[in-house]
C-alpha positions as CSV (number, residue, x, y, z in Angstrom):
1,X,77.1,81.3,99.4
2,X,77.2,78.8,96.5
3,X,74.0,77.8,94.8
4,X,74.3,74.3,96.3
5,X,75.0,75.9,99.7
6,X,78.2,73.9,100.0
7,X,80.7,76.7,100.2
8,X,80.6,80.4,101.2
9,X,83.1,83.2,100.7
10,X,83.6,86.6,102.3
11,X,85.7,89.3,100.7
12,X,86.8,92.7,102.0
13,X,86.1,96.0,100.4
14,X,89.1,95.6,98.1
15,X,87.8,92.3,96.8
16,X,90.4,90.2,98.7
17,X,89.2,86.8,100.0
18,X,89.1,86.9,103.8
19,X,87.1,83.7,104.4
20,X,86.3,80.5,102.6
21,X,83.9,78.2,104.5
22,X,82.7,74.7,103.6
23,X,79.3,74.1,105.2
24,X,79.3,70.3,104.9
25,X,81.7,67.4,104.1
26,X,80.0,66.9,100.7
27,X,83.0,68.6,99.0
28,X,84.9,65.4,99.7
29,X,82.8,63.5,97.2
30,X,83.1,66.1,94.4
31,X,85.3,65.8,91.4
32,X,88.2,68.2,91.6
33,X,87.0,70.2,88.6
34,X,83.5,70.5,90.1
35,X,84.8,71.7,93.5
36,X,87.2,74.2,91.8
37,X,84.2,75.5,89.7
38,X,82.1,75.9,92.9
39,X,84.8,77.7,94.8
40,X,85.6,80.0,91.8
41,X,82.0,80.8,91.3
42,X,81.3,81.7,94.9
43,X,84.4,83.8,95.2
44,X,83.7,85.7,92.0
45,X,80.1,86.3,93.1
46,X,81.2,87.6,96.5
47,X,83.7,90.0,94.8
48,X,81.0,91.2,92.4
49,X,78.5,91.8,95.3
50,X,81.1,93.7,97.3
51,X,82.1,95.8,94.3
52,X,78.5,96.8,93.9
53,X,78.3,97.7,97.6
54,X,81.5,99.8,97.4
55,X,80.3,101.6,94.2
56,X,76.9,102.3,95.9
57,X,78.7,103.8,99.0
58,X,81.1,105.9,96.9
59,X,78.7,106.9,94.2
60,X,77.3,110.0,96.0
61,X,80.9,111.4,96.4
62,X,81.8,111.2,92.7
63,X,81.3,114.1,90.2
64,X,78.1,114.1,88.2
65,X,78.4,111.8,85.1
66,X,81.0,109.5,86.6
67,X,79.8,105.9,87.0
68,X,81.0,104.6,90.3
69,X,81.5,101.0,89.1
70,X,83.6,102.2,86.2
71,X,85.6,104.5,88.4
72,X,86.4,101.8,90.9
73,X,87.2,99.1,88.3
74,X,90.7,98.2,87.3
75,X,89.9,99.3,83.7
76,X,89.3,102.9,84.7
77,X,91.5,105.3,82.8
78,X,91.8,108.7,84.5
79,X,93.2,110.3,81.3
80,X,90.1,109.4,79.4
81,X,88.0,110.9,82.1
82,X,89.9,114.2,82.1
83,X,89.7,114.2,78.3
84,X,85.9,113.7,78.5
85,X,85.7,116.6,80.9
86,X,87.7,118.8,78.6
87,X,90.6,119.1,81.1
88,X,94.0,118.9,79.4
89,X,96.5,116.5,81.0
90,X,99.4,118.1,82.7
91,X,102.8,116.4,82.3
92,X,105.9,116.8,84.4
93,X,107.4,120.3,84.3
């Protein structure tokens, strides 16, 4: 839900937007850039909240020392993880 309660967003566990809901007609009086900022903000906050929930759910199943949020982020590099664990990468044979 946006801070002004104008718009709400729901995302699924992968962060995909599944619902965008306007709770009043007030958006019609907003400047396009203001409306775009409100929608962008609410969608990004919904994604961040869901990512936290997913990380919390998966955290107990990850090896010790692995941060769930890092492991589930797009920036996660499994090769760096293996290197940190002292496991040499295996290439194609």
